[in-house]
All heavy atoms as an XYZ file, in Angstrom:
736
protein
N     -37.975     17.380    -23.769
C     -37.820     17.856    -25.113
C     -36.913     16.876    -25.849
O     -35.889     16.446    -25.341
C     -37.193     19.244    -25.090
C     -36.891     19.778    -26.453
S     -36.167     21.432    -26.441
C     -37.390     22.352    -25.572
N     -37.282     16.516    -27.040
C     -36.483     15.590    -27.831
C     -35.324     16.315    -28.501
O     -35.326     17.542    -28.618
C     -37.346     14.921    -28.900
O     -37.707     15.882    -29.879
N     -34.366     15.543    -28.964
C     -33.246     16.121    -29.707
C     -33.758     16.836    -30.948
O     -33.351     17.952    -31.251
C     -32.244     15.023    -30.090
O     -31.774     14.412    -28.894
C     -31.066     15.580    -30.858
N     -34.665     16.206    -31.661
C     -35.223     16.832    -32.868
C     -35.996     18.096    -32.512
O     -35.890     19.121    -33.185
C     -36.120     15.847    -33.602
N     -36.763     18.045    -31.425
C     -37.562     19.195    -30.999
C     -36.727     20.377    -30.562
O     -37.163     21.523    -30.623
N     -35.506     20.109    -30.126
C     -34.634     21.200    -29.683
C     -33.761     21.734    -30.810
O     -32.965     22.642    -30.597
C     -33.738     20.720    -28.527
O     -32.816     19.760    -29.011
N     -33.906     21.150    -31.996
C     -33.096     21.592    -33.124
C     -31.666     21.093    -33.065
O     -30.792     21.607    -33.735
N     -31.402     20.054    -32.272
C     -30.034     19.566    -32.077
C     -29.829     18.172    -32.676
O     -28.917     17.463    -32.294
C     -29.697     19.551    -30.588
C     -29.841     20.926    -29.953
C     -29.188     21.009    -28.612
N     -27.803     20.658    -28.625
C     -26.795     21.450    -29.014
N     -27.040     22.649    -29.462
N     -25.551     21.026    -28.955
N     -30.653     17.785    -33.641
C     -30.575     16.433    -34.194
C     -29.207     16.121    -34.793
O     -28.750     14.997    -34.744
C     -31.666     16.217    -35.226
C     -31.802     14.777    -35.645
C     -33.160     14.511    -36.206
C     -33.319     13.089    -36.642
N     -33.676     12.182    -35.610
N     -28.518     17.115    -35.330
C     -27.213     16.863    -35.936
C     -26.063     17.006    -34.938
O     -24.916     16.767    -35.279
C     -26.966     17.800    -37.143
C     -27.974     17.530    -38.235
C     -26.980     19.245    -36.728
N     -26.345     17.397    -33.698
C     -25.294     17.565    -32.691
C     -24.727     16.206    -32.299
O     -25.438     15.207    -32.256
C     -25.859     18.262    -31.466
N     -23.434     16.169    -31.985
C     -22.863     14.913    -31.526
C     -23.285     14.664    -30.075
O     -23.865     15.529    -29.409
C     -21.350     14.886    -31.727
C     -20.575     15.829    -30.809
O     -21.096     16.274    -29.770
O     -19.410     16.109    -31.130
N     -22.971     13.470    -29.582
C     -23.425     13.067    -28.255
C     -22.954     14.013    -27.161
O     -23.717     14.371    -26.264
C     -22.953     11.643    -27.953
C     -23.584     10.602    -28.862
O     -24.688     10.860    -29.394
O     -22.979      9.539    -29.041
N     -21.697     14.419    -27.218
C     -21.167     15.307    -26.187
C     -21.890     16.653    -26.203
O     -22.241     17.182    -25.144
C     -19.663     15.512    -26.366
C     -19.040     16.287    -25.232
S     -17.262     16.083    -25.283
C     -16.809     17.096    -23.909
N     -22.141     17.191    -27.386
C     -22.861     18.466    -27.484
C     -24.285     18.341    -26.948
O     -24.792     19.252    -26.289
C     -22.892     18.939    -28.938
C     -21.550     19.409    -29.465
C     -21.595     19.722    -30.952
O     -22.614     19.441    -31.614
O     -20.592     20.242    -31.456
N     -24.935     17.214    -27.232
C     -26.294     17.011    -26.728
C     -26.318     16.949    -25.207
O     -27.170     17.564    -24.556
C     -26.891     15.730    -27.314
C     -27.188     15.842    -28.784
C     -27.824     14.594    -29.319
O     -28.720     14.038    -28.687
N     -27.386     14.143    -30.474
N     -25.382     16.209    -24.614
C     -25.325     16.095    -23.164
C     -24.965     17.439    -22.528
O     -25.527     17.818    -21.500
C     -24.340     15.008    -22.750
C     -24.311     14.649    -21.274
C     -25.681     14.220    -20.762
C     -23.282     13.544    -21.030
N     -24.062     18.166    -23.146
C     -23.687     19.487    -22.649
C     -24.871     20.450    -22.700
O     -25.129     21.184    -21.749
C     -22.502     20.037    -23.447
C     -21.887     21.338    -22.950
C     -21.418     21.217    -21.516
C     -20.716     21.731    -23.859
N     -25.612     20.427    -23.779
C     -26.793     21.286    -23.909
C     -27.821     20.955    -22.824
O     -28.378     21.852    -22.183
C     -27.414     21.124    -25.291
O     -28.590     21.888    -25.409
N     -28.077     19.670    -22.607
C     -29.019     19.265    -21.563
C     -28.536     19.726    -20.191
O     -29.322     20.252    -19.391
C     -29.205     17.749    -21.583
N     -27.254     19.547    -19.908
C     -26.703     19.959    -18.616
C     -26.808     21.447    -18.399
O     -27.148     21.908    -17.305
N     -26.526     22.224    -19.429
C     -26.629     23.683    -19.303
C     -28.063     24.127    -19.036
O     -28.282     25.148    -18.393
C     -26.112     24.354    -20.576
C     -24.614     24.312    -20.702
C     -24.143     24.969    -21.969
N     -22.690     25.003    -22.025
C     -22.008     24.949    -23.150
N     -22.608     24.880    -24.321
N     -20.686     24.983    -23.109
N     -29.027     23.374    -19.545
C     -30.435     23.700    -19.341
C     -30.991     23.067    -18.061
O     -32.163     23.257    -17.734
C     -31.260     23.217    -20.535
C     -30.931     23.916    -21.828
C     -31.682     23.300    -22.988
O     -32.862     22.977    -22.880
N     -31.006     23.124    -24.105
N     -30.166     22.297    -17.359
C     -30.615     21.626    -16.143
C     -31.568     20.487    -16.426
O     -32.387     20.129    -15.591
N     -31.450     19.896    -17.602
C     -32.341     18.806    -18.006
C     -31.623     17.466    -17.964
O     -30.509     17.319    -18.467
C     -32.851     19.027    -19.429
C     -33.735     20.234    -19.579
C     -34.145     20.379    -21.041
N     -34.955     21.544    -21.267
C     -36.277     21.542    -21.248
N     -36.922     20.414    -21.015
N     -36.953     22.641    -21.466
N     -32.300     16.505    -17.378
C     -31.817     15.127    -17.400
C     -31.824     14.645    -18.853
O     -32.721     14.972    -19.620
C     -32.764     14.280    -16.539
S     -32.472     12.526    -16.628
N     -30.830     13.877    -19.234
C     -30.725     13.343    -20.587
C     -31.262     11.915    -20.581
O     -30.853     11.096    -19.757
C     -29.264     13.373    -21.045
C     -29.097     13.161    -22.516
C     -29.217     14.228    -23.389
C     -28.835     11.906    -23.024
C     -29.072     14.048    -24.758
C     -28.679     11.708    -24.388
C     -28.802     12.779    -25.251
N     -32.181     11.588    -21.488
C     -32.788     10.259    -21.571
C     -32.297      9.583    -22.850
O     -32.380     10.169    -23.936
C     -34.327     10.352    -21.563
C     -34.951      8.967    -21.666
C     -34.819     11.075    -20.307
N     -31.808      8.355    -22.704
C     -31.235      7.648    -23.845
C     -31.272      6.141    -23.615
O     -31.466      5.687    -22.483
C     -29.769      8.099    -24.085
O     -29.255      7.462    -25.253
C     -28.888      7.799    -22.896
N     -31.056      5.393    -24.678
C     -30.860      3.948    -24.573
C     -29.382      3.589    -24.637
O     -29.003      2.456    -24.392
C     -31.565      3.226    -25.730
C     -33.061      3.347    -25.708
C     -33.676      2.647    -26.899
O     -33.340      1.513    -27.200
N     -34.573      3.336    -27.573
N     -28.539      4.535    -24.962
C     -27.128      4.298    -25.251
C     -26.270      4.364    -23.985
O     -25.585      5.355    -23.730
C     -26.645      5.318    -26.282
C     -25.328      4.929    -26.911
O     -24.648      4.023    -26.375
O     -24.974      5.539    -27.930
N     -26.272      3.290    -23.220
C     -25.557      3.259    -21.946
C     -24.056      3.467    -22.126
O     -23.444      4.275    -21.422
C     -25.814      1.933    -21.216
C     -24.997      1.820    -19.955
C     -25.412      2.480    -18.797
C     -23.807      1.114    -19.926
C     -24.650      2.417    -17.641
C     -23.047      1.038    -18.779
C     -23.470      1.689    -17.641
O     -22.712      1.637    -16.503
N     -23.449      2.740    -23.049
C     -21.986      2.753    -23.154
C     -21.434      4.145    -23.452
O     -20.487      4.591    -22.813
C     -21.520      1.738    -24.196
C     -21.881      0.336    -23.823
N     -21.272     -0.329    -22.787
C     -22.821     -0.498    -24.296
C     -21.804     -1.523    -22.656
N     -22.757     -1.662    -23.559
N     -22.031      4.845    -24.383
C     -21.541      6.180    -24.746
C     -21.777      7.168    -23.610
O     -20.874      7.899    -23.202
C     -22.206      6.676    -26.043
C     -21.934      8.154    -26.272
C     -21.717      5.859    -27.223
N     -22.980      7.204    -23.059
C     -23.311      8.248    -22.090
C     -22.776      7.955    -20.693
O     -22.563      8.881    -19.913
C     -24.811      8.558    -22.117
C     -25.158      9.319    -23.361
C     -25.590      8.681    -24.506
C     -24.988     10.696    -23.408
C     -25.858      9.386    -25.667
C     -25.255     11.415    -24.558
C     -25.690     10.755    -25.695
N     -22.505      6.714    -20.360
C     -21.813      6.424    -19.100
C     -20.381      6.950    -19.181
O     -19.883      7.576    -18.239
C     -21.831      4.926    -18.808
N     -19.722      6.731    -20.319
C     -18.354      7.252    -20.504
C     -18.348      8.778    -20.511
O     -17.473      9.409    -19.911
C     -17.767      6.738    -21.831
C     -17.003      5.460    -21.718
C     -16.177      5.191    -22.966
N     -16.863      5.552    -24.197
C     -17.446      4.698    -25.030
N     -17.414      3.422    -24.771
N     -18.037      5.104    -26.123
N     -19.310      9.371    -21.220
C     -19.372     10.839    -21.256
C     -19.621     11.417    -19.866
O     -19.076     12.469    -19.526
C     -20.455     11.311    -22.222
C     -20.094     11.252    -23.698
C     -21.301     11.641    -24.552
C     -18.912     12.163    -24.004
N     -20.414     10.749    -19.056
C     -20.663     11.227    -17.697
C     -19.364     11.254    -16.898
O     -19.108     12.215    -16.161
C     -21.736     10.362    -17.013
O     -22.976     10.556    -17.718
C     -21.927     10.739    -15.553
N     -18.532     10.247    -17.044
C     -17.232     10.248    -16.367
C     -16.380     11.421    -16.837
O     -15.735     12.101    -16.031
C     -16.496      8.938    -16.624
C     -17.141      7.754    -15.962
C     -16.474      6.451    -16.353
O     -15.886      6.319    -17.418
N     -16.571      5.466    -15.474
N     -16.390     11.676    -18.131
C     -15.626     12.794    -18.689
C     -16.162     14.132    -18.180
O     -15.394     15.007    -17.785
C     -15.692     12.755    -20.222
C     -15.011     13.901    -20.958
C     -13.499     13.824    -20.772
C     -15.380     13.864    -22.433
N     -17.482     14.277    -18.162
C     -18.082     15.517    -17.670
C     -17.727     15.739    -16.210
O     -17.427     16.859    -15.797
C     -19.610     15.482    -17.848
C     -20.076     15.929    -19.209
C     -19.559     15.393    -20.374
C     -21.059     16.886    -19.317
C     -19.995     15.799    -21.617
C     -21.511     17.309    -20.555
C     -20.973     16.762    -21.710
N     -17.755     14.686    -15.408
C     -17.399     14.801    -13.994
C     -15.939     15.248    -13.856
O     -15.642     16.172    -13.091
C     -17.620     13.465    -13.286
C     -17.271     13.503    -11.829
C     -18.150     14.068    -10.912
C     -16.069     12.986    -11.369
C     -17.827     14.109     -9.560
C     -15.743     13.023    -10.028
C     -16.626     13.585     -9.121
N     -15.050     14.609    -14.603
C     -13.619     14.936    -14.518
C     -13.341     16.382    -14.929
O     -12.445     17.026    -14.378
C     -12.806     13.976    -15.385
N     -14.124     16.883    -15.864
C     -13.918     18.248    -16.359
C     -14.856     19.268    -15.716
O     -14.843     20.436    -16.084
C     -14.119     18.286    -17.875
C     -13.077     17.486    -18.621
C     -13.263     17.624    -20.100
N     -12.284     16.841    -20.840
C     -12.276     16.721    -22.155
N     -13.181     17.355    -22.884
N     -11.362     15.992    -22.749
N     -15.665     18.821    -14.753
C     -16.648     19.678    -14.073
C     -17.554     20.397    -15.074
O     -17.905     21.560    -14.895
C     -15.957     20.668    -13.144
N     -17.977     19.672    -16.109
C     -18.912     20.226    -17.087
C     -20.340     20.095    -16.554
O     -20.640     19.175    -15.785
C     -18.784     19.480    -18.424
C     -17.447     19.659    -19.146
C     -17.351     18.705    -20.334
C     -17.275     21.103    -19.592
N     -21.243     20.989    -16.953
C     -22.619     20.913    -16.449
C     -23.281     19.591    -16.846
O     -23.147     19.141    -17.984
C     -23.318     22.097    -17.117
C     -22.400     22.643    -18.134
C     -21.048     22.077    -17.904
N     -23.970     18.995    -15.883
C     -24.564     17.667    -16.078
C     -25.766     17.562    -15.146
O     -25.648     17.845    -13.959
C     -23.509     16.616    -15.733
C     -23.857     15.218    -16.097
N     -24.769     14.469    -15.401
C     -23.392     14.422    -17.085
C     -24.851     13.271    -15.938
N     -24.012     13.217    -16.974
N     -26.895     17.167    -15.672
C     -28.117     17.053    -14.854
C     -28.613     15.618    -14.768
O     -29.787     15.364    -14.537
C     -29.198     17.960    -15.418
N     -27.719     14.670    -14.942
C     -28.079     13.262    -14.842
C     -28.421     12.659    -16.185
O     -28.783     13.356    -17.129
N     -28.265     11.329    -16.252
C     -28.638     10.574    -17.446
C     -29.550      9.450    -17.007
O     -29.249      8.709    -16.065
C     -27.409      9.996    -18.177
C     -27.834      9.145    -19.365
C     -26.474     11.108    -18.636
N     -30.666      9.339    -17.670
C     -31.648      8.294    -17.399
C     -31.665      7.359    -18.599
O     -31.925      7.784    -19.727
C     -33.029      8.919    -17.186
C     -34.155      7.978    -16.805
C     -33.838      7.231    -15.514
C     -35.446      8.759    -16.657
N     -31.360      6.100    -18.347
C     -31.297      5.113    -19.416
C     -32.611      4.352    -19.507
O     -33.165      3.924    -18.495
C     -30.159      4.122    -19.170
C     -28.814      4.777    -19.189
C     -28.136      5.037    -18.009
C     -28.230      5.152    -20.390
C     -26.906      5.657    -18.025
C     -26.994      5.777    -20.413
C     -26.332      6.025    -19.229
N     -33.083      4.182    -20.735
C     -34.248      3.343    -21.013
C     -33.727      1.912    -21.087
O     -32.865      1.609    -21.916
C     -34.899      3.730    -22.362
C     -35.298      5.191    -22.392
C     -36.047      2.800    -22.695
C     -36.470      5.548    -21.536
N     -34.243      1.032    -20.249
C     -33.778     -0.351    -20.249
C     -34.161     -1.029    -21.567
O     -35.132     -0.634    -22.219
C     -34.383     -1.119    -19.076
O     -35.760     -1.362    -19.320
N     -33.408     -2.057    -21.966
C     -33.772     -2.780    -23.185
C     -35.188     -3.352    -23.133
O     -35.899     -3.347    -24.135
C     -32.720     -3.892    -23.266
C     -31.534     -3.329    -22.546
C     -32.124     -2.508    -21.421
N     -35.601     -3.825    -21.958
C     -36.961     -4.368    -21.836
C     -38.007     -3.289    -22.086
O     -39.030     -3.537    -22.728
C     -37.157     -4.985    -20.453
N     -37.759     -2.086    -21.598
C     -38.699     -0.990    -21.825
C     -38.647     -0.533    -23.275
O     -39.675     -0.258    -23.885
C     -38.400      0.178    -20.885
C     -39.323      1.386    -21.001
C     -40.786      1.002    -20.810
C     -38.920      2.457    -20.000
N     -37.456     -0.462    -23.850
C     -37.308     -0.029    -25.244
C     -38.057     -0.953    -26.199
O     -38.503     -0.514    -27.263
C     -35.839      0.042    -25.613
N     -38.235     -2.207    -25.818
C     -38.940     -3.175    -26.662
C     -40.460     -2.977    -26.635
O     -41.168     -3.562    -27.445
C     -38.593     -4.591    -26.226
N     -40.941     -2.149    -25.728
C     -42.383     -1.908    -25.621
C     -42.801     -0.743    -26.515
O     -41.959     -0.080    -27.121
C     -42.755     -1.656    -24.167
C     -42.489     -2.865    -23.287
C     -43.003     -2.691    -21.875
O     -43.616     -1.702    -21.530
N     -42.744     -3.686    -21.043
N     -44.085     -0.478    -26.561
C     -44.585      0.610    -27.405
C     -44.322      1.970    -26.767
O     -43.952      2.070    -25.595
C     -46.078      0.421    -27.720
C     -46.955      0.456    -26.473
O     -46.475      0.789    -25.373
O     -48.155      0.155    -26.603
N     -44.499      3.008    -27.561
C     -44.194      4.375    -27.108
C     -45.032      4.770    -25.895
O     -44.536      5.465    -25.003
C     -44.414      5.363    -28.250
N     -46.275      4.342    -25.827
C     -47.123      4.687    -24.683
C     -46.567      4.091    -23.392
O     -46.592      4.744    -22.343
C     -48.556      4.207    -24.924
N     -46.058      2.884    -23.465
C     -45.478      2.246    -22.276
C     -44.219      2.989    -21.826
O     -43.990      3.163    -20.628
C     -45.141      0.783    -22.564
O     -46.316      0.058    -22.849
N     -43.402      3.416    -22.784
C     -42.203      4.191    -22.454
C     -42.602      5.506    -21.795
O     -42.051      5.893    -20.763
C     -41.336      4.436    -23.709
C     -40.173      5.361    -23.388
C     -40.833      3.114    -24.285
N     -43.596      6.185    -22.369
C     -44.057      7.460    -21.811
C     -44.603      7.272    -20.397
O     -44.311      8.080    -19.504
C     -45.113      8.082    -22.720
N     -45.365      6.222    -20.177
C     -45.910      5.963    -18.838
C     -44.799      5.693    -17.832
O     -44.843      6.183    -16.699
C     -46.867      4.765    -18.882
C     -48.188      5.057    -19.571
C     -49.053      3.811    -19.677
O     -48.973      2.927    -18.788
O     -49.812      3.729    -20.655
N     -43.802      4.925    -18.231
C     -42.689      4.620    -17.325
C     -41.891      5.879    -17.006
O     -41.481      6.093    -15.858
C     -41.791      3.542    -17.931
N     -41.673      6.737    -18.007
C     -40.967      7.996    -17.768
C     -41.769      8.919    -16.856
O     -41.212      9.562    -15.964
C     -40.645      8.694    -19.090
C     -39.549      8.048    -19.921
C     -39.476      8.684    -21.305
C     -38.208      8.121    -19.213
N     -43.082      8.977    -17.049
C     -43.937      9.808    -16.194
C     -43.901      9.300    -14.751
O     -43.812     10.089    -13.805
C     -45.361      9.828    -16.731
N     -43.936      7.994    -14.585
C     -43.856      7.412    -13.236
C     -42.516      7.747    -12.600
O     -42.437      8.144    -11.436
C     -44.039      5.901    -13.292
C     -43.883      5.233    -11.911
C     -43.651      3.762    -12.026
N     -42.517      3.595    -12.937
C     -41.819      2.490    -13.059
N     -42.119      1.435    -12.367
N     -40.799      2.405    -13.879
N     -41.440      7.626    -13.368
C     -40.109      7.946    -12.849
C     -40.053      9.413    -12.421
O     -39.534      9.735    -11.351
C     -39.037      7.647    -13.900
C     -37.649      7.777    -13.342
C     -36.987      6.669    -12.833
C     -37.007      9.008    -13.281
C     -35.707      6.795    -12.295
C     -35.741      9.134    -12.744
C     -35.105      8.029    -12.251
O     -33.851      8.154    -11.696
N     -40.583     10.296    -13.242
C     -40.585     11.730    -12.926
C     -41.364     12.005    -11.638
O     -40.942     12.815    -10.806
C     -41.159     12.531    -14.087
N     -42.502     11.351    -11.461
C     -43.285     11.520    -10.226
C     -42.503     11.040     -9.008
O     -42.543     11.655     -7.948
C     -44.609     10.761    -10.311
C     -45.681     11.440    -11.103
C     -47.030     10.769    -10.925
N     -47.014      9.325    -11.161
C     -47.174      8.745    -12.346
N     -47.340      9.486    -13.427
N     -47.162      7.437    -12.467
N     -41.802      9.926     -9.173
C     -41.046      9.346     -8.053
C     -39.756     10.100     -7.751
O     -39.150      9.890     -6.698
C     -40.707      7.881     -8.339
C     -41.922      6.984     -8.358
O     -43.011      7.425     -7.910
O     -41.804      5.840     -8.845
N     -39.324     10.952     -8.672
C     -38.067     11.702     -8.527
C     -38.324     13.170     -8.834
O     -37.684     13.757     -9.701
C     -36.991     11.140     -9.462
C     -36.669      9.715     -9.207
N     -37.405      8.678     -9.742
C     -35.707      9.134     -8.451
C     -36.903      7.538     -9.328
N     -35.876      7.780     -8.541
N     -39.251     13.758     -8.103
C     -39.682     15.124     -8.422
C     -38.584     16.170     -8.220
O     -38.687     17.284     -8.721
C     -40.956     15.506     -7.679
C     -40.831     15.427     -6.170
O     -39.817     14.924     -5.664
O     -41.769     15.872     -5.497
N     -37.507     15.820     -7.546
C     -36.372     16.733     -7.408
C     -35.356     16.565     -8.538
O     -34.323     17.231     -8.549
C     -35.651     16.513     -6.069
C     -36.476     16.989     -4.888
O     -37.351     17.845     -5.090
O     -36.241     16.490     -3.777
N     -35.642     15.656     -9.478
C     -34.717     15.389    -10.568
C     -33.571     14.500    -10.108
O     -33.607     13.920     -9.030
N     -32.573     14.401    -10.934
C     -31.398     13.596    -10.599
C     -30.265     14.522    -10.169
O     -30.090     15.593    -10.742
C     -30.932     12.803    -11.827
C     -31.841     11.689    -12.312
C     -31.286     11.080    -13.603
C     -31.974     10.621    -11.259
N     -29.485     14.112     -9.202
C     -28.294     14.892     -8.868
C     -27.330     14.897    -10.065
O     -27.323     13.961    -10.864
C     -27.689     14.137     -7.679
C     -28.800     13.319     -7.121
C     -29.673     12.979     -8.295
N     -26.508     15.926    -10.175
C     -25.527     15.956    -11.266
C     -24.685     14.683    -11.296
O     -24.353     14.121    -10.255
C     -24.668     17.175    -10.936
C     -25.537     18.033    -10.093
C     -26.410     17.085     -9.312
N     -24.381     14.234    -12.495
C     -23.519     13.087    -12.765
C     -24.127     11.751    -12.348
O     -23.446     10.736    -12.316
C     -22.126     13.261    -12.125
C     -21.529     14.610    -12.414
C     -21.440     15.575    -11.407
C     -21.098     14.960    -13.687
C     -20.922     16.839    -11.675
C     -20.584     16.221    -13.956
C     -20.501     17.148    -12.950
O     -19.997     18.400    -13.207
N     -25.418     11.735    -12.075
C     -26.099     10.499    -11.711
C     -26.509      9.742    -12.965
O     -26.975     10.325    -13.933
C     -27.354     10.797    -10.868
O     -26.958     11.439     -9.665
C     -28.132      9.539    -10.542
N     -26.345      8.427    -12.913
C     -26.832      7.522    -13.952
C     -27.899      6.653    -13.324
O     -27.693      6.098    -12.245
C     -25.701      6.637    -14.482
C     -24.448      7.336    -15.002
C     -23.392      6.307    -15.370
C     -24.779      8.214    -16.186
N     -29.044      6.523    -13.983
C     -30.114      5.686    -13.449
C     -30.847      5.029    -14.612
O     -30.664      5.407    -15.769
C     -31.077      6.518    -12.593
C     -31.836      5.683    -11.573
O     -31.666      4.446    -11.533
O     -32.615      6.268    -10.805
N     -31.662      4.040    -14.285
C     -32.414      3.278    -15.283
C     -33.904      3.444    -15.056
O     -34.350      3.512    -13.918
C     -32.098      1.778    -15.153
C     -30.724      1.425    -15.559
C     -29.606      1.425    -14.774
C     -30.291      1.039    -16.850
N     -28.519      1.053    -15.519
C     -28.913      0.799    -16.799
C     -30.955      0.855    -18.064
C     -28.168      0.390    -17.894
C     -30.207      0.444    -19.155
C     -28.841      0.224    -19.056
N     -34.661      3.457    -16.123
C     -36.114      3.369    -16.035
C     -36.510      2.034    -16.656
O     -36.023      1.656    -17.717
C     -36.827      4.578    -16.691
C     -36.586      4.651    -18.164
C     -38.305      4.563    -16.401
N     -37.323      1.311    -15.918
C     -37.737     -0.036    -16.315
C     -39.221     -0.022    -16.683
O     -39.938      0.928    -16.370
C     -37.520     -1.002    -15.133
C     -36.081     -1.115    -14.674
C     -35.182     -1.887    -15.631
O     -35.721     -2.613    -16.492
O     -33.968     -1.756    -15.506
N     -39.696     -1.092    -17.312
C     -41.133     -1.170    -17.607
C     -41.949     -1.143    -16.323
O     -41.459     -1.515    -15.250
C     -41.292     -2.531    -18.295
C     -39.917     -2.928    -18.722
C     -38.965     -2.262    -17.772
N     -43.181     -0.683    -16.449
C     -44.083     -0.723    -15.310
C     -44.352     -2.174    -14.948
O     -44.418     -3.039    -15.833
C     -45.398     -0.014    -15.652
C     -45.274      1.472    -15.902
C     -46.590      2.032    -16.433
C     -44.892      2.204    -14.636
N     -44.494     -2.460    -13.658
C     -44.782     -3.857    -13.274
C     -46.112     -4.317    -13.868
O     -47.052     -3.532    -14.003
C     -44.863     -3.804    -11.743
C     -44.485     -2.431    -11.326
C     -44.414     -1.568    -12.537
N     -46.182     -5.592    -14.202
C     -47.425     -6.162    -14.717
C     -48.446     -6.229    -13.592
O     -48.108     -6.451    -12.440
C     -47.186     -7.565    -15.252
O     -46.231     -7.533    -16.278
N     -49.684     -6.022    -13.973
C     -50.738     -6.077    -12.949
C     -51.416     -7.406    -12.955
O     -51.408     -8.153    -13.828
C     -51.756     -4.964    -13.193
C     -51.098     -3.619    -13.055
C     -52.103     -2.493    -13.219
O     -52.691     -2.379    -14.296
O     -52.275     -1.770    -12.234
């Protein structure tokens, strides 16, 4: 679910991450610096967190279909989701 789709477009970063954690949803973003720091804060405060998945710059430069395919592949490969407070990256699909 997107930030806009959840009605949280005006929420700040911490509120968005907290909302995702409370719902048991991994947070997907391109903003490594902010959400890596927030993950440390959430861990220190034992706030709910369901992982953060970062879109790599190489993937972000591709079209939306490529991003969706890479996210779907990641989800298939990690069907148990991410452990709390985990940070991981999703990269472009390998060229064939």
